[in-house]
BAFILUM-950698 format. One record per residue (C-alpha): residue number from 1; residue in three letters; chain; x, y, z. Coordinates in Angstrom, 1 decimal. Example, Ala and Ser with C-alpha at 12.3 -4.5 7.8 and 13.67 -1.06 7.14 Angstrom:
BEGIN
(1, Ala, A, (12.3, -4.5, 7.8)),
(2, Ser, A, (13.7, -1.1, 7.1)),
//
This chain:
BEGIN
(1, Unk, A, (20.0, 5.0, -10.4)),
(2, Unk, A, (22.2, 2.0, -9.2)),
(3, Unk, A, (19.3, -0.4, -10.0)),
(4, Unk, A, (19.2, 1.0, -13.6)),
(5, Unk, A, (22.9, 0.6, -14.1)),
(6, Unk, A, (22.9, -3.0, -12.9)),
(7, Unk, A, (19.8, -3.9, -15.0)),
(8, Unk, A, (21.4, -2.1, -18.1)),
(9, Unk, A, (24.6, -4.1, -17.8)),
(10, Unk, A, (22.9, -7.4, -17.4)),
(11, Unk, A, (20.5, -6.8, -20.2)),
(12, Unk, A, (23.3, -5.6, -22.5)),
(13, Unk, A, (25.2, -8.8, -21.7)),
(14, Unk, A, (22.2, -11.0, -22.5)),
(15, Unk, A, (21.5, -9.0, -25.6)),
(16, Unk, A, (25.1, -9.1, -26.9)),
(17, Unk, A, (25.3, -12.8, -26.2)),
(18, Unk, A, (22.0, -13.5, -28.0)),
(19, Unk, A, (23.1, -11.5, -31.1)),
(20, Unk, A, (26.5, -13.2, -31.2)),
(21, Unk, A, (25.0, -16.7, -30.9)),
(22, Unk, A, (22.2, -16.0, -33.4)),
(23, Unk, A, (19.5, -16.6, -30.8)),
(24, Unk, A, (18.1, -13.1, -30.5)),
(25, Unk, A, (14.6, -13.9, -31.6)),
(26, Unk, A, (14.4, -16.9, -29.3)),
(27, Unk, A, (15.7, -15.0, -26.3)),
(28, Unk, A, (13.2, -12.2, -27.1)),
(29, Unk, A, (10.4, -14.8, -27.1)),
(30, Unk, A, (11.7, -16.2, -23.8)),
(31, Unk, A, (11.7, -12.7, -22.2)),
(32, Unk, A, (8.1, -12.2, -23.5)),
(33, Unk, A, (7.1, -15.5, -21.9)),
(34, Unk, A, (8.8, -14.5, -18.6)),
(35, Unk, A, (6.9, -11.2, -18.7)),
(36, Unk, A, (3.6, -12.9, -19.3)),
(37, Unk, A, (3.9, -14.9, -16.0)),
(38, Unk, A, (2.2, -12.3, -13.8)),
(39, Unk, A, (1.4, -14.2, -10.6)),
(40, Unk, A, (1.6, -12.4, -7.2)),
(41, Unk, A, (2.9, -15.3, -5.3)),
(42, Unk, A, (5.6, -16.1, -7.8)),
(43, Unk, A, (6.8, -12.5, -7.7)),
(44, Unk, A, (6.8, -12.5, -3.9)),
(45, Unk, A, (8.9, -15.6, -3.7)),
(46, Unk, A, (11.3, -14.4, -6.3)),
(47, Unk, A, (11.7, -11.0, -4.6)),
(48, Unk, A, (12.0, -12.5, -1.1)),
(49, Unk, A, (15.4, -11.9, 0.6)),
(50, Unk, A, (14.8, -14.9, 2.8)),
(51, Unk, A, (14.8, -17.5, 0.0)),
(52, Unk, A, (18.3, -18.4, -1.4)),
(53, Unk, A, (19.3, -17.8, -4.9)),
(54, Unk, A, (19.6, -21.5, -5.6)),
(55, Unk, A, (16.0, -22.1, -4.5)),
(56, Unk, A, (14.8, -19.2, -6.6)),
(57, Unk, A, (16.7, -20.7, -9.6)),
(58, Unk, A, (15.0, -24.0, -8.9)),
(59, Unk, A, (11.6, -22.4, -8.8)),
(60, Unk, A, (12.4, -20.5, -12.0)),
(61, Unk, A, (13.4, -23.8, -13.7)),
(62, Unk, A, (10.2, -25.5, -12.4)),
(63, Unk, A, (8.0, -22.7, -13.8)),
(64, Unk, A, (9.7, -22.3, -17.2)),
(65, Unk, A, (11.4, -25.7, -17.5)),
(66, Unk, A, (12.2, -26.4, -21.1)),
(67, Unk, A, (9.9, -23.7, -22.4)),
(68, Unk, A, (12.8, -21.2, -22.6)),
(69, Unk, A, (16.2, -21.6, -24.3)),
(70, Unk, A, (19.3, -22.9, -22.6)),
(71, Unk, A, (20.9, -19.5, -23.0)),
(72, Unk, A, (18.1, -17.7, -21.3)),
(73, Unk, A, (18.0, -20.3, -18.5)),
(74, Unk, A, (21.7, -20.1, -17.8)),
(75, Unk, A, (21.6, -16.3, -17.9)),
(76, Unk, A, (18.8, -16.2, -15.2)),
(77, Unk, A, (20.6, -18.8, -13.2)),
(78, Unk, A, (23.5, -16.3, -13.1)),
(79, Unk, A, (21.2, -13.5, -12.1)),
(80, Unk, A, (19.9, -15.6, -9.2)),
(81, Unk, A, (23.4, -16.7, -8.1)),
(82, Unk, A, (24.7, -13.1, -8.1)),
(83, Unk, A, (21.8, -11.9, -6.0)),
(84, Unk, A, (20.4, -9.6, -8.7)),
(85, Unk, A, (16.9, -10.9, -8.5)),
(86, Unk, A, (15.6, -7.5, -7.3)),
(87, Unk, A, (16.6, -6.1, -10.7)),
(88, Unk, A, (14.7, -8.9, -12.6)),
(89, Unk, A, (11.9, -6.7, -14.0)),
(90, Unk, A, (14.3, -3.9, -14.9)),
(91, Unk, A, (16.7, -6.3, -16.7)),
(92, Unk, A, (13.7, -7.6, -18.7)),
(93, Unk, A, (12.6, -4.1, -19.5)),
(94, Unk, A, (16.1, -3.0, -20.6)),
(95, Unk, A, (16.4, -6.1, -22.8)),
(96, Unk, A, (13.1, -5.2, -24.5)),
(97, Unk, A, (14.3, -1.6, -25.0)),
(98, Unk, A, (17.6, -2.8, -26.5)),
(99, Unk, A, (15.7, -5.3, -28.7)),
(100, Unk, A, (13.4, -2.5, -30.0)),
(101, Unk, A, (16.3, -0.2, -30.7)),
(102, Unk, A, (18.2, -2.9, -32.6)),
(103, Unk, A, (15.1, -3.8, -34.7)),
(104, Unk, A, (14.1, -0.1, -35.1)),
(105, Unk, A, (10.7, -0.7, -33.4)),
(106, Unk, A, (9.0, 2.3, -32.0)),
(107, Unk, A, (6.0, 2.2, -29.6)),
(108, Unk, A, (3.0, 4.2, -30.8)),
(109, Unk, A, (0.5, 4.8, -28.0)),
(110, Unk, A, (-3.0, 5.6, -29.2)),
(111, Unk, A, (-5.6, 6.7, -26.7)),
(112, Unk, A, (-9.2, 7.2, -27.7)),
(113, Unk, A, (-12.4, 8.1, -25.9)),
(114, Unk, A, (-14.1, 5.0, -27.1)),
(115, Unk, A, (-12.9, 1.7, -28.5)),
(116, Unk, A, (-12.2, 1.9, -32.2)),
(117, Unk, A, (-12.0, -0.8, -34.9)),
(118, Unk, A, (-8.8, -2.5, -36.0)),
(119, Unk, A, (-9.2, -0.8, -39.4)),
(120, Unk, A, (-9.1, 2.7, -37.8)),
(121, Unk, A, (-6.1, 1.8, -35.7)),
(122, Unk, A, (-4.3, 0.4, -38.7)),
(123, Unk, A, (-5.2, 3.5, -40.8)),
(124, Unk, A, (-3.7, 5.8, -38.1)),
(125, Unk, A, (-0.6, 3.6, -37.8)),
(126, Unk, A, (-0.1, 3.7, -41.6)),
(127, Unk, A, (-0.6, 7.5, -41.7)),
(128, Unk, A, (2.0, 8.0, -38.9)),
(129, Unk, A, (4.3, 5.5, -40.6)),
(130, Unk, A, (4.3, 7.7, -43.7)),
(131, Unk, A, (5.7, 10.7, -41.9)),
(132, Unk, A, (9.3, 11.3, -42.9)),
(133, Unk, A, (10.8, 10.9, -39.4)),
(134, Unk, A, (9.1, 7.6, -38.8)),
(135, Unk, A, (10.1, 5.9, -42.1)),
(136, Unk, A, (12.6, 3.1, -41.8)),
(137, Unk, A, (11.2, 2.1, -38.4)),
(138, Unk, A, (8.4, -0.2, -37.5)),
(139, Unk, A, (5.6, 1.3, -35.4)),
(140, Unk, A, (4.1, -1.1, -32.8)),
(141, Unk, A, (0.6, 0.1, -31.8)),
(142, Unk, A, (-0.6, 0.1, -28.2)),
(143, Unk, A, (-4.2, 1.2, -27.9)),
(144, Unk, A, (-6.0, 2.3, -24.7)),
(145, Unk, A, (-9.4, 3.8, -24.0)),
(146, Unk, A, (-9.7, 6.9, -21.7)),
(147, Unk, A, (-13.2, 8.4, -21.6)),
(148, Unk, A, (-11.9, 11.5, -19.9)),
(149, Unk, A, (-10.6, 12.8, -23.2)),
(150, Unk, A, (-14.2, 13.2, -24.3)),
(151, Unk, A, (-13.5, 12.7, -28.0)),
(152, Unk, A, (-10.8, 12.6, -30.5)),
(153, Unk, A, (-7.5, 10.9, -29.7)),
(154, Unk, A, (-4.1, 11.3, -28.1)),
(155, Unk, A, (-1.1, 9.9, -30.0)),
(156, Unk, A, (2.4, 9.4, -28.6)),
(157, Unk, A, (5.5, 8.1, -30.3)),
(158, Unk, A, (8.6, 8.1, -28.2)),
(159, Unk, A, (8.6, 11.6, -26.6)),
(160, Unk, A, (6.4, 13.2, -29.3)),
(161, Unk, A, (2.9, 13.9, -28.2)),
(162, Unk, A, (0.0, 14.9, -30.5)),
(163, Unk, A, (-3.2, 15.7, -28.5)),
(164, Unk, A, (-6.2, 16.0, -30.8)),
(165, Unk, A, (-8.7, 15.4, -28.0)),
(166, Unk, A, (-11.8, 17.4, -27.1)),
(167, Unk, A, (-10.5, 17.7, -23.5)),
(168, Unk, A, (-7.4, 19.5, -24.9)),
(169, Unk, A, (-9.5, 21.8, -27.0)),
(170, Unk, A, (-11.8, 22.6, -24.1)),
(171, Unk, A, (-8.9, 23.4, -21.8)),
(172, Unk, A, (-7.4, 25.7, -24.5)),
(173, Unk, A, (-10.7, 27.6, -24.8)),
(174, Unk, A, (-11.0, 27.8, -21.0)),
(175, Unk, A, (-7.5, 29.3, -20.8)),
(176, Unk, A, (-8.4, 31.9, -23.5)),
(177, Unk, A, (-11.5, 33.0, -21.5)),
(178, Unk, A, (-9.5, 33.3, -18.3)),
(179, Unk, A, (-6.7, 35.3, -19.9)),
(180, Unk, A, (-9.2, 37.2, -22.1)),
(181, Unk, A, (-6.5, 38.3, -24.5)),
(182, Unk, A, (-8.7, 40.7, -26.3)),
(183, Unk, A, (-9.6, 43.0, -23.4)),
(184, Unk, A, (-7.1, 45.4, -21.9)),
(185, Unk, A, (-6.2, 44.6, -18.4)),
(186, Unk, A, (-7.0, 47.5, -16.0)),
(187, Unk, A, (-4.6, 48.2, -13.2)),
//
């Protein structure tokens, strides 16, 4: 819980500063770039308690250099100086959450049994976008393939889940056979 609070405070500070200085889009791009660097050794060095915050800041500057804005660079220097590097991924995630909330972007997770075309994905996204409670927000589609659902699809937007998979239907039928709702139970 403490890690979340720290990450939330730092992310909120960065977000507020980015909005006030008119650099929100640039900082969001910087955060996306930082997230895209997914190298095991880099993560280990950054997370190491043995390496000082100054050396971590130097490494961070060496990796990202002038590819990120001055605001983002100064912010992460502060994170390293304050010893909050263990919260780095949480800060990044919280910033992304605040950005999506501010821009009214909602994540729509679509899971299918087989890979589907971009046209089908866009058609599903448009149909969901036309539902009253999703109007006024932008749906960002994330697609994954899970063969265990057998067929159909599973759709999740925020905490709403719509399961139109064959696996779900089969489990429902199995439950009906087990309960056998139409036969009186004998004591």
